[in-house]
C-alpha positions as CSV (number, residue, x, y, z in Angstrom):
1,M,172.4,24.8,202.8
2,N,169.1,23.3,201.6
3,S,168.4,19.7,202.4
4,I,168.2,17.3,199.4
5,E,165.7,14.5,199.2
6,I,167.6,11.3,198.9
7,T,166.2,9.5,195.9
8,P,167.7,6.9,193.5
9,R,168.8,9.8,191.2
10,C,169.9,12.4,193.7
11,P,173.2,14.1,192.8
12,I,175.0,12.8,195.9
13,R,174.0,9.2,195.2
14,T,175.1,9.5,191.6
15,T,178.4,10.9,192.6
16,L,179.0,8.1,195.1
17,E,178.1,5.5,192.5
18,L,180.6,7.0,190.0
19,V,183.6,7.7,192.3
20,G,182.7,6.3,195.7
21,G,184.6,3.5,197.4
22,K,188.2,3.1,198.5
23,W,190.1,3.4,195.2
24,K,188.3,5.3,192.4
25,L,189.2,8.8,193.5
26,L,192.9,7.8,194.1
27,I,193.0,6.3,190.6
28,L,191.5,9.4,189.1
29,F,194.0,11.6,191.0
30,Q,197.0,9.5,189.8
31,L,195.8,10.2,186.2
32,T,195.8,13.9,186.7
33,N,199.0,14.6,184.9
34,G,198.4,12.3,181.9
35,P,198.0,8.8,180.7
36,L,199.6,5.9,182.7
37,R,200.1,2.2,182.1
38,L,198.7,-0.3,184.6
39,S,202.1,-1.1,186.1
40,I,202.8,2.5,186.9
41,L,199.3,3.0,188.4
42,R,199.9,-0.1,190.5
43,K,203.2,1.3,191.8
44,S,201.7,4.7,192.5
45,I,198.9,3.2,194.7
46,P,201.0,0.7,196.7
47,D,198.2,-0.9,198.9
48,I,195.8,-1.8,196.0
49,S,196.0,-5.3,194.5
50,E,196.3,-5.7,190.8
51,K,193.0,-7.5,190.6
52,I,191.1,-4.6,192.4
53,L,192.9,-2.0,190.3
54,I,191.8,-3.8,187.1
55,Q,188.2,-4.1,188.3
56,E,188.1,-0.4,189.3
57,L,189.7,0.7,186.1
58,K,187.0,-1.3,184.2
59,T,184.3,0.4,186.2
60,L,185.8,3.9,185.5
61,V,186.1,3.1,181.8
62,E,182.4,1.9,181.7
63,S,181.4,5.2,183.4
64,D,183.3,7.2,180.8
65,L,185.6,8.8,183.5
66,V,188.7,7.0,182.2
67,D,189.7,6.1,178.7
68,R,191.6,2.9,177.9
69,K,193.9,3.0,174.9
70,N,195.3,-0.2,173.4
71,F,198.4,0.3,171.2
72,G,198.8,-2.6,168.8
73,E,202.3,-3.4,169.8
74,V,203.8,-6.8,170.7
75,P,203.4,-7.2,173.6
76,P,200.3,-4.9,173.7
77,R,200.7,-1.7,175.5
78,V,197.6,-0.3,177.3
79,E,197.3,3.2,178.8
80,Y,194.7,4.8,180.9
81,A,193.8,8.5,180.8
82,L,191.1,10.8,182.2
83,T,188.2,11.7,179.9
84,E,186.6,15.1,180.0
85,K,184.0,13.7,182.5
86,G,186.9,12.3,184.5
87,R,188.6,15.7,184.6
88,S,185.4,17.2,186.0
89,A,186.0,15.2,189.2
90,L,189.3,16.9,189.9
91,P,187.8,19.9,191.8
92,L,186.0,17.4,194.0
93,I,189.3,15.6,194.7
94,E,191.0,19.0,195.5
95,E,188.1,19.9,197.9
96,M,188.6,16.6,199.6
97,R,192.3,17.2,199.9
98,K,191.6,20.6,201.5
99,F,189.1,19.1,203.9
100,A,191.6,16.4,205.0
101,A,194.3,19.0,205.4
102,S,192.1,21.2,207.7
103,Y,190.7,18.2,209.6
104,T,194.2,16.9,210.4
105,A,195.6,20.3,211.3
């Protein structure tokens, strides 16, 4: 494998900025099978606080990895779904899953 010069715009740094951290990949993974409401996302990732979940979702929406749809009902219903860019992170998540499985084996 070739070494890559670490610059402010290198691919690894960009990837880490977009999906790095403790929660973003877990949120993207939970949205794999379709849109979810905040309450369902919160239940599917039991050790994340609602405040952090909301912050991470906001960041993912701003990065165009997740779409936030607001349905004009009373009370308002909001759902989150992967965008095409968000779906492009799924192979990365799968490779991480494979790595973890082989590492713990």
